[in-house]
Backbone bond lengths (Angstrom), bond angles and torsions (degrees), N, CA, C in turn:
res aa  C-N    CA-C-N  psi(-1)  N-CA   C-N-CA  omega(-1)  CA-C   N-CA-C  phi
1 M - - - 1.467 - - 1.523 109.49 -
2 G 1.340 116.57 136.58 1.453 120.75 178.48 1.514 110.61 -81.23
3 N 1.315 115.32 166.10 1.458 122.13 177.91 1.514 108.56 -84.04
4 N 1.327 117.87 114.08 1.460 121.62 -177.40 1.513 112.98 -68.61
5 N 1.350 115.54 -13.16 1.461 119.08 -178.58 1.526 112.53 -89.31
6 V 1.345 116.37 -4.39 1.456 119.70 179.80 1.531 109.23 -67.67
7 V 1.329 115.58 132.39 1.464 120.67 -179.78 1.531 109.10 -70.43
8 K 1.332 115.93 131.08 1.462 122.26 177.97 1.525 107.91 -113.19
9 P 1.326 118.31 94.95 1.469 120.76 -171.72 1.521 114.79 -64.39
10 L 1.335 117.37 -18.37 1.471 120.41 -179.74 1.527 111.61 -110.22
11 A 1.315 117.21 17.83 1.465 121.09 -177.34 1.523 110.73 -56.30
12 G 1.335 115.85 129.74 1.460 121.64 177.46 1.514 115.05 83.58
13 K 1.315 117.97 -6.34 1.460 120.88 179.45 1.526 110.40 -83.35
14 N 1.316 116.56 144.46 1.458 122.94 174.67 1.527 108.29 -106.63
15 I 1.323 116.25 119.07 1.463 120.04 -173.38 1.526 110.06 -121.26
16 L 1.323 115.51 125.78 1.462 122.97 175.58 1.527 108.65 -93.91
17 I 1.325 116.34 123.01 1.461 121.20 177.90 1.522 108.11 -122.37
18 T 1.313 117.01 116.49 1.456 119.79 -179.99 1.528 109.94 -77.36
19 G 1.333 115.26 147.03 1.456 120.13 178.82 1.517 112.82 60.47
20 S 1.338 116.90 42.29 1.463 119.31 -171.68 1.524 114.44 -106.53
21 A 1.325 117.25 17.16 1.466 120.10 177.23 1.523 111.93 -87.66
22 R 1.341 116.83 -20.15 1.466 119.90 -173.05 1.520 111.10 -139.64
23 R 1.329 115.03 164.65 1.465 124.56 170.99 1.537 112.60 49.63
24 I 1.316 118.22 -134.83 1.459 120.87 -174.85 1.522 111.46 -63.31
25 G 1.320 117.18 -37.57 1.462 119.92 -179.86 1.511 112.21 -58.90
26 R 1.314 116.49 -37.71 1.466 121.64 177.69 1.524 110.40 -61.26
27 H 1.326 115.95 -44.09 1.461 119.82 179.28 1.525 111.14 -65.91
28 L 1.326 116.99 -38.66 1.464 120.27 177.73 1.522 110.60 -61.85
29 A 1.331 116.38 -40.27 1.469 120.59 179.35 1.524 110.53 -63.45
30 L 1.317 117.00 -44.65 1.464 120.42 178.37 1.519 111.47 -64.17
31 T 1.322 116.47 -37.94 1.467 121.13 -179.10 1.523 111.65 -61.07
32 V 1.339 116.97 -49.10 1.464 118.88 -177.67 1.524 110.70 -71.09
33 A 1.343 117.12 -30.81 1.460 120.17 176.97 1.527 110.68 -65.40
34 Q 1.326 116.46 -42.21 1.461 120.58 177.69 1.522 111.74 -64.02
35 A 1.338 115.89 -23.61 1.464 120.87 176.92 1.521 112.08 -88.83
36 G 1.331 117.09 5.26 1.456 121.44 173.29 1.508 116.98 103.99
37 A 1.332 118.01 0.21 1.466 120.69 -176.36 1.515 111.91 -83.10
38 N 1.330 114.89 150.37 1.462 121.96 164.99 1.528 106.84 -84.70
39 V 1.318 117.54 141.21 1.461 120.49 -171.63 1.520 111.65 -121.26
40 I 1.325 115.61 132.32 1.459 121.22 168.91 1.525 106.14 -98.93
41 V 1.319 115.78 110.95 1.462 122.88 -175.82 1.527 108.80 -90.77
42 H 1.317 115.90 107.77 1.467 119.54 177.04 1.520 110.02 -89.53
43 H 1.328 115.65 142.69 1.460 121.42 173.23 1.523 108.18 -147.28
44 A 1.317 114.96 163.20 1.465 120.44 176.52 1.520 111.45 -108.82
45 H 1.337 116.53 -44.29 1.470 119.95 -175.04 1.531 111.70 -138.39
46 S 1.308 118.42 19.91 1.467 121.16 -173.58 1.520 110.57 -124.47
47 A 1.330 116.07 58.11 1.465 120.39 -174.83 1.522 112.46 -61.92
48 D 1.324 117.38 -43.42 1.461 119.84 -178.36 1.523 111.19 -64.82
49 E 1.324 115.81 -44.86 1.468 119.49 178.92 1.525 111.23 -64.12
50 A 1.337 117.03 -36.75 1.456 120.83 179.29 1.524 110.95 -64.21
51 Q 1.324 116.64 -43.35 1.460 119.79 178.56 1.527 111.08 -66.53
52 E 1.303 115.90 -36.12 1.471 120.58 179.31 1.530 110.58 -63.75
53 I 1.331 116.94 -45.60 1.470 118.82 -179.00 1.523 110.69 -70.64
54 C 1.326 117.93 -32.07 1.471 120.10 175.90 1.529 110.61 -62.76
55 T 1.326 116.53 -42.07 1.464 120.55 178.24 1.522 110.51 -62.47
56 Q 1.322 115.64 -41.56 1.466 119.77 179.65 1.529 111.07 -65.43
57 I 1.323 116.53 -39.39 1.457 120.81 179.68 1.524 110.66 -66.63
58 R 1.321 116.42 -42.81 1.466 119.36 -179.84 1.528 111.53 -62.14
59 S 1.316 117.05 -28.49 1.464 120.14 178.35 1.530 111.75 -67.43
60 L 1.333 116.10 -13.97 1.468 120.91 177.99 1.525 111.78 -87.72
61 G 1.338 116.70 -2.43 1.460 120.55 176.92 1.513 114.57 92.89
62 V 1.322 117.11 13.27 1.468 121.48 175.88 1.525 107.98 -122.25
63 D 1.315 116.54 175.09 1.458 120.64 -177.07 1.525 110.95 -97.17
64 A 1.311 115.20 152.86 1.462 120.97 176.62 1.516 108.84 -150.38
65 N 1.323 115.55 139.08 1.464 121.53 178.39 1.522 108.91 -140.41
66 A 1.328 115.34 143.29 1.465 121.25 -178.81 1.517 110.59 -100.13
67 I 1.321 115.60 139.94 1.463 122.06 176.75 1.525 108.82 -131.73
68 K 1.323 115.99 131.35 1.463 121.41 177.64 1.517 109.81 -96.95
69 A 1.319 116.53 133.84 1.467 121.63 174.48 1.520 108.98 -157.90
70 D 1.317 116.54 135.66 1.456 122.75 175.86 1.519 108.13 -88.87
71 L 1.324 116.47 104.70 1.466 119.91 -176.14 1.523 112.68 -74.17
72 N 1.325 117.09 -4.64 1.465 119.52 171.37 1.525 110.60 -75.47
73 D 1.334 116.30 -12.04 1.460 123.39 177.24 1.527 108.42 -103.20
74 P 1.332 119.06 109.58 1.469 120.56 -177.77 1.525 113.42 -56.67
75 G 1.329 117.39 -30.85 1.458 120.28 178.42 1.516 111.61 -64.61
76 E 1.328 116.75 -43.00 1.462 120.27 179.01 1.526 110.93 -69.70
77 A 1.325 116.98 -36.25 1.468 119.79 177.04 1.528 110.64 -64.29
78 S 1.327 116.11 -41.64 1.468 120.59 -177.62 1.522 112.14 -63.91
79 S 1.336 116.60 -31.73 1.461 120.31 -174.80 1.524 113.57 -94.73
80 L 1.333 117.79 1.51 1.458 120.66 -174.65 1.524 112.58 -64.14
81 V 1.326 117.67 -43.12 1.466 120.22 -179.35 1.521 110.75 -64.02
82 T 1.329 117.13 -40.80 1.471 120.58 177.20 1.513 110.71 -60.80
83 A 1.331 116.77 -43.23 1.468 120.73 178.35 1.520 110.76 -63.42
84 A 1.320 116.64 -42.18 1.465 121.12 179.86 1.521 111.35 -66.00
85 S 1.317 116.95 -32.11 1.467 121.59 -177.78 1.526 113.07 -67.41
86 C 1.334 116.78 -12.59 1.463 119.85 175.12 1.524 111.17 -62.34
87 Y 1.337 115.95 -22.04 1.461 120.66 -179.29 1.529 111.94 -99.89
88 G 1.313 117.07 9.48 1.454 122.74 -179.56 1.514 110.02 124.83
89 P 1.325 117.70 157.76 1.465 120.84 -178.36 1.536 111.49 -58.26
90 V 1.306 116.59 132.62 1.464 120.76 178.74 1.526 108.74 -76.76
91 D 1.335 116.46 126.50 1.460 121.87 -179.03 1.523 113.02 -97.54
92 M 1.329 116.51 -29.52 1.459 121.32 -176.01 1.521 109.36 -148.48
93 V 1.337 115.46 152.68 1.461 121.37 179.90 1.521 109.17 -130.91
94 V 1.324 115.77 135.06 1.460 121.67 171.54 1.522 107.47 -117.77
95 N 1.329 116.63 111.78 1.463 122.41 179.21 1.528 108.28 -87.26
96 N 1.330 114.69 91.58 1.461 120.84 -175.06 1.527 112.87 -106.89
97 A 1.322 118.42 -30.65 1.467 121.54 -174.18 1.524 111.60 -57.32
98 A 1.324 115.90 137.05 1.466 120.06 179.73 1.520 109.13 -161.31
99 I 1.325 115.88 157.74 1.456 120.96 167.52 1.519 107.59 -113.81
100 F 1.339 115.25 150.63 1.456 121.89 -170.26 1.520 107.31 -142.07
101 K 1.331 116.00 97.09 1.457 119.77 -178.81 1.522 109.74 -123.12
102 S 1.318 114.69 147.68 1.461 120.98 -172.66 1.531 110.94 -93.43
103 F 1.329 114.66 94.72 1.461 121.44 175.23 1.525 109.21 -133.00
104 G 1.341 116.54 138.98 1.447 120.45 168.58 1.516 109.66 -83.20
105 P 1.337 118.07 172.50 1.469 120.29 -178.28 1.528 113.75 -56.78
106 L 1.329 117.60 -39.93 1.460 120.30 -175.22 1.521 112.65 -78.95
107 E 1.345 117.07 -18.42 1.459 121.11 179.15 1.525 112.61 -94.28
108 T 1.323 117.40 -8.44 1.459 121.09 -175.20 1.524 110.46 -80.73
109 S 1.321 115.55 117.83 1.461 119.68 176.53 1.533 109.14 -80.06
110 L 1.319 115.94 163.34 1.455 119.64 177.86 1.527 110.41 -61.77
111 K 1.325 116.86 -35.34 1.462 120.91 178.55 1.523 110.98 -62.41
112 E 1.334 117.41 -48.17 1.469 120.87 179.26 1.528 111.03 -65.18
113 W 1.320 116.98 -40.21 1.459 122.08 177.46 1.524 110.73 -57.47
114 Q 1.334 115.52 -50.12 1.457 119.92 -176.38 1.521 111.69 -68.09
115 E 1.340 116.87 -36.59 1.467 119.57 179.46 1.529 111.08 -64.14
116 H 1.320 116.97 -42.50 1.467 119.93 177.51 1.519 111.16 -63.85
117 L 1.323 116.72 -42.70 1.468 119.22 179.08 1.528 110.95 -65.09
118 N 1.325 117.01 -42.62 1.467 120.28 -178.76 1.519 111.91 -59.67
119 I 1.339 116.31 -49.54 1.457 120.48 -173.71 1.520 112.47 -80.33
120 N 1.329 116.99 -42.44 1.467 120.54 -172.32 1.524 114.25 -87.30
121 L 1.333 117.66 -19.13 1.467 119.71 -175.44 1.528 113.21 -129.31
122 T 1.335 117.15 -52.36 1.464 119.05 -177.95 1.528 111.64 -64.93
123 A 1.321 117.16 -43.09 1.467 119.45 179.92 1.534 112.17 -60.51
124 P 1.340 120.35 -47.82 1.467 118.86 175.91 1.523 113.19 -58.47
125 F 1.325 117.24 -36.31 1.465 120.33 176.63 1.523 110.68 -62.67
126 L 1.325 116.52 -50.42 1.462 120.18 -176.71 1.528 111.46 -66.99
127 I 1.317 116.87 -39.37 1.464 120.83 178.96 1.524 110.51 -66.27
128 S 1.313 117.03 -44.05 1.470 120.88 179.59 1.526 111.16 -64.09
129 K 1.324 115.83 -40.65 1.463 120.88 178.47 1.530 110.38 -62.96
130 A 1.322 116.63 -45.67 1.465 120.68 179.46 1.524 111.07 -65.81
131 F 1.324 117.18 -37.75 1.458 121.37 178.22 1.524 110.53 -62.66
132 A 1.336 116.82 -45.93 1.463 120.50 179.24 1.526 110.88 -60.58
133 A 1.325 116.17 -40.53 1.460 120.19 -179.35 1.526 112.02 -68.99
134 S 1.328 117.07 -23.86 1.466 120.61 -176.58 1.528 113.45 -79.96
135 L 1.325 117.02 -18.08 1.461 120.44 -176.64 1.523 111.22 -80.61
136 S 1.319 116.15 140.96 1.463 120.34 171.94 1.522 108.44 -76.04
137 P 1.337 117.94 162.36 1.474 119.73 -179.06 1.528 113.61 -58.31
138 Q 1.327 117.20 -23.32 1.460 120.60 -177.48 1.531 112.37 -87.64
139 Q 1.317 117.16 -14.83 1.462 120.44 -177.07 1.521 111.93 -85.09
140 T 1.324 115.08 151.68 1.463 121.45 170.31 1.524 108.13 -118.29
141 G 1.311 115.94 158.89 1.455 119.23 -178.95 1.518 111.67 -148.36
142 R 1.307 114.62 171.53 1.463 120.58 177.66 1.527 109.33 -138.59
143 I 1.324 114.63 141.35 1.466 122.61 175.20 1.518 107.83 -123.91
144 V 1.327 116.01 133.67 1.464 120.79 172.42 1.521 107.81 -124.09
145 N 1.319 116.39 123.91 1.458 122.49 177.26 1.525 109.47 -100.87
146 I 1.326 116.03 131.27 1.459 120.51 179.09 1.527 108.93 -88.79
147 L 1.326 114.63 119.35 1.461 122.66 -175.54 1.527 110.01 -112.91
148 D 1.305 115.64 -159.92 1.462 123.04 -177.51 1.526 106.26 -150.70
149 W 1.330 116.61 146.34 1.466 118.20 178.96 1.531 111.36 -57.19
150 R 1.337 117.24 -26.90 1.473 120.45 178.82 1.526 112.00 -62.46
151 A 1.323 117.26 -25.50 1.462 119.98 -177.31 1.516 111.79 -62.27
152 L 1.322 116.87 -31.26 1.463 120.83 -179.45 1.521 112.38 -98.47
153 R 1.350 115.80 -8.85 1.473 120.98 177.53 1.525 108.50 -136.10
154 P 1.347 117.86 63.37 1.469 119.91 -172.39 1.530 112.94 -66.05
155 G 1.330 113.88 136.34 1.460 120.96 174.90 1.514 109.37 -124.26
156 A 1.322 116.80 -164.58 1.469 120.71 -176.48 1.523 112.88 -87.83
157 D 1.330 117.55 -18.53 1.461 119.13 -177.94 1.527 110.62 -78.34
158 H 1.334 115.89 153.66 1.469 121.16 -178.57 1.536 109.73 45.81
159 F 1.314 115.01 50.12 1.465 121.38 -167.97 1.527 114.73 -56.68
160 P 1.340 120.56 -55.55 1.467 117.94 -177.34 1.529 112.26 -65.92
161 Y 1.329 116.62 -32.83 1.472 120.41 176.63 1.524 110.12 -63.81
162 T 1.330 115.74 -49.37 1.464 120.50 -177.62 1.517 111.74 -60.75
163 I 1.327 116.96 -44.83 1.462 119.75 -178.81 1.525 110.81 -65.97
164 S 1.319 117.26 -39.39 1.470 119.37 178.90 1.528 111.03 -65.48
165 K 1.331 117.33 -37.46 1.468 120.28 178.92 1.535 111.28 -73.19
166 A 1.332 116.75 -32.82 1.462 119.58 174.27 1.524 110.01 -63.42
167 G 1.331 116.16 -40.19 1.464 120.10 174.88 1.507 112.00 -63.28
168 L 1.336 116.79 -37.34 1.466 120.41 179.08 1.514 111.47 -67.39
169 A 1.327 116.95 -33.18 1.469 119.76 175.24 1.522 110.33 -63.51
170 A 1.321 117.17 -44.13 1.462 120.86 177.55 1.524 110.78 -65.22
171 L 1.330 116.67 -40.71 1.462 121.10 177.97 1.525 110.71 -60.81
172 T 1.323 116.74 -41.13 1.463 121.56 179.24 1.524 110.77 -56.07
173 Q 1.314 116.06 -48.09 1.463 119.64 -176.75 1.523 111.76 -73.05
174 S 1.320 117.05 -38.26 1.457 120.19 179.80 1.530 111.07 -66.18
175 M 1.335 116.57 -44.34 1.463 119.62 -179.06 1.525 112.01 -72.28
176 A 1.325 116.88 -25.10 1.468 119.44 174.93 1.525 110.01 -60.93
177 V 1.318 115.64 -38.85 1.471 120.07 177.36 1.528 110.46 -72.62
178 A 1.324 116.03 -45.69 1.464 120.72 -174.31 1.527 112.47 -66.89
179 L 1.331 117.75 -34.49 1.460 121.03 -173.82 1.521 113.68 -97.79
180 A 1.324 117.66 -4.18 1.463 120.83 176.75 1.528 109.67 -70.90
181 P 1.327 117.71 149.56 1.467 128.49 1.29 1.521 113.56 -92.48
182 Q 1.325 117.94 2.88 1.469 119.84 -173.09 1.517 113.06 -72.74
183 I 1.335 116.93 -35.93 1.466 121.74 -174.85 1.520 109.56 -129.02
184 T 1.343 116.41 132.23 1.458 120.02 170.72 1.522 108.42 -89.65
185 V 1.323 115.92 144.30 1.462 121.73 178.94 1.521 107.94 -131.78
186 N 1.322 116.40 115.27 1.459 121.33 -178.84 1.519 110.09 -133.56
187 G 1.318 115.96 170.65 1.457 120.53 -179.40 1.513 112.36 -132.92
188 L 1.329 115.75 151.96 1.457 123.33 170.72 1.523 107.68 -117.45
189 A 1.317 116.77 119.23 1.458 121.54 -179.43 1.523 108.53 -102.44
190 F 1.327 116.26 112.39 1.450 121.72 -174.70 1.521 112.15 -90.14
191 G 1.319 113.84 154.15 1.456 121.41 171.33 1.512 109.01 -115.64
192 A 1.325 117.01 -123.66 1.466 121.94 -178.63 1.523 109.59 -79.70
193 I 1.339 115.32 94.93 1.459 121.20 -178.94 1.529 109.73 -107.61
194 L 1.332 116.70 -60.37 1.458 122.83 176.83 1.529 108.10 -128.05
195 P 1.329 118.02 156.16 1.466 119.75 175.44 1.523 110.71 -53.69
196 P 1.340 118.12 143.59 1.468 121.34 -175.76 1.525 112.99 -56.20
197 S 1.334 115.60 140.21 1.463 120.59 -179.62 1.519 111.94 -73.57
198 D 1.335 117.47 -15.57 1.470 119.67 -178.60 1.525 112.09 -90.01
199 G 1.335 116.64 6.75 1.450 120.47 177.24 1.515 114.40 76.76
200 A 1.324 117.34 15.45 1.462 120.85 179.21 1.528 110.58 -60.93
201 A 1.317 115.63 149.82 1.459 120.38 -179.25 1.532 110.52 -62.52
202 L 1.338 115.39 144.94 1.461 120.34 -178.11 1.527 112.81 -90.71
203 E 1.338 117.31 -14.50 1.454 120.27 -177.41 1.520 111.07 -58.76
204 G 1.307 115.97 130.12 1.462 121.31 174.08 1.511 115.26 84.15
205 I 1.343 118.33 -1.62 1.470 119.99 -176.85 1.528 111.34 -59.94
206 L 1.337 116.56 -37.00 1.465 119.25 -176.04 1.535 113.33 -89.77
207 D 1.324 117.55 -1.94 1.465 120.02 -176.01 1.521 112.46 -59.87
208 Q 1.344 116.64 -33.80 1.458 120.03 -178.29 1.530 112.36 -110.95
209 V 1.326 115.88 25.57 1.463 121.31 174.96 1.521 108.02 -106.08
210 P 1.337 119.09 109.22 1.460 120.64 -177.94 1.530 113.63 -53.44
211 A 1.333 117.36 -34.62 1.467 120.27 -179.84 1.525 112.53 -71.51
212 Q 1.332 116.83 -15.81 1.465 122.86 175.60 1.529 113.93 57.41
213 R 1.325 116.39 36.36 1.462 120.19 177.11 1.523 109.49 -161.43
214 W 1.333 114.82 165.31 1.446 121.06 171.49 1.524 108.50 -78.70
215 A 1.313 115.81 155.01 1.467 120.00 175.54 1.527 109.67 -69.97
216 E 1.319 115.89 151.64 1.458 121.45 169.96 1.532 107.78 -85.57
217 L 1.315 117.31 142.21 1.459 119.53 178.12 1.527 111.71 -62.48
218 T 1.334 116.88 -28.20 1.467 118.92 175.73 1.527 110.99 -62.78
219 E 1.331 116.95 -33.37 1.464 120.68 178.51 1.527 110.92 -68.74
220 V 1.321 116.20 -34.59 1.465 120.81 175.85 1.527 109.90 -62.45
221 G 1.334 115.96 -48.17 1.458 120.47 179.62 1.515 112.76 -63.00
222 E 1.320 116.66 -42.45 1.464 120.49 179.60 1.526 111.31 -61.82
223 S 1.317 116.69 -38.71 1.468 120.69 -179.93 1.518 111.06 -66.62
224 L 1.334 116.78 -42.53 1.462 119.79 177.78 1.525 110.63 -63.55
225 L 1.320 117.21 -45.26 1.466 119.89 -179.17 1.522 111.15 -61.15
226 F 1.319 117.14 -35.34 1.466 119.38 177.84 1.524 110.93 -59.82
227 L 1.329 116.98 -43.89 1.464 119.76 -178.19 1.524 112.67 -75.90
228 L 1.329 117.28 -23.08 1.467 119.91 179.12 1.523 113.32 -89.39
229 T 1.325 116.77 -23.17 1.471 119.52 -175.04 1.525 113.43 -123.61
230 G 1.320 116.88 -10.29 1.463 120.53 -176.63 1.517 112.54 -79.65
231 P 1.333 116.68 -164.52 1.462 121.10 -174.84 1.528 113.01 -57.52
232 S 1.318 116.30 131.06 1.463 120.49 178.40 1.532 111.10 -77.76
233 Y 1.324 116.24 -2.15 1.465 120.30 176.29 1.528 111.35 -80.91
234 I 1.324 116.06 -6.70 1.463 121.15 176.37 1.521 108.69 -94.08
235 T 1.319 116.75 115.53 1.464 120.89 175.79 1.524 108.94 -150.15
236 G 1.322 115.55 149.10 1.458 120.59 -177.26 1.519 113.02 76.52
237 E 1.323 116.36 12.99 1.462 120.86 -177.46 1.523 110.72 -93.99
238 I 1.321 116.55 142.57 1.467 122.05 173.82 1.520 107.38 -119.55
239 I 1.315 115.83 112.12 1.461 122.04 -179.11 1.527 108.73 -95.21
240 H 1.310 115.85 127.57 1.461 120.48 177.77 1.525 110.11 -89.79
241 L 1.310 116.05 120.35 1.463 122.47 171.75 1.527 105.91 -110.40
242 D 1.331 114.53 76.50 1.469 119.10 -171.66 1.522 112.87 -142.08
243 G 1.323 117.28 14.33 1.445 120.02 178.80 1.513 113.87 64.31
244 G 1.329 116.95 19.90 1.467 121.22 179.74 1.518 114.24 91.17
245 R 1.336 117.65 7.85 1.475 120.61 -175.36 1.523 112.51 -58.65
246 H 1.313 118.82 -35.68 1.467 120.91 -175.52 1.529 112.21 -71.38
247 L 1.336 117.42 -9.30 1.464 120.98 -178.31 1.519 113.09 -87.09
248 I 1.317 117.07 -10.30 1.466 120.29 -173.83 1.536 110.62 -109.69
């Protein structure tokens, strides 16, 4: 049995987290649920995992519902907030869903380029726009975009991913201005959190990380909670959770 006296800073909030059936998104969903939030678990192709995490979240005494949407389709991205609102007004959005493929500029096909832009940049734009439109004038909201240290230090590797995340960094700051004061818009730029989903070799990953270690998943959750529950005077900020990798 949990302690009923524990403060739940997100109690009663409904939070939409894209790509939250697996990997880091799954942990983000559990983190906000433990803080008292109801969670809308978005997935594209992970129905079983989405239902599994919803069951786990409900065991914490809050609500959870899964929604399927292909964020490579702008129409489905645009309608995601409306679909999520069937379970109650959305109070906060975490744009976490992304694809991460290893292509250099000369190897990137137009198809791969467009897919990365659709999922990693266009979808957060459309979702954020729909979220802003869904709020009444009296409501406030928060958006957190999940970025990557590469977005602020773009190189040639993972080219379409890096460029799409660099665009998301610019979108974060631009929308922070456009949606103020009603909605805060901030970003979390990750470094070495989990082994790469594209199966890239792990050798040497920590060589240029001043902290000389992988992040703890608890640190990921703590960083998200800070942006969702901390001072509303912080907007347009991009916090690097990368052990100092972006400095080298």
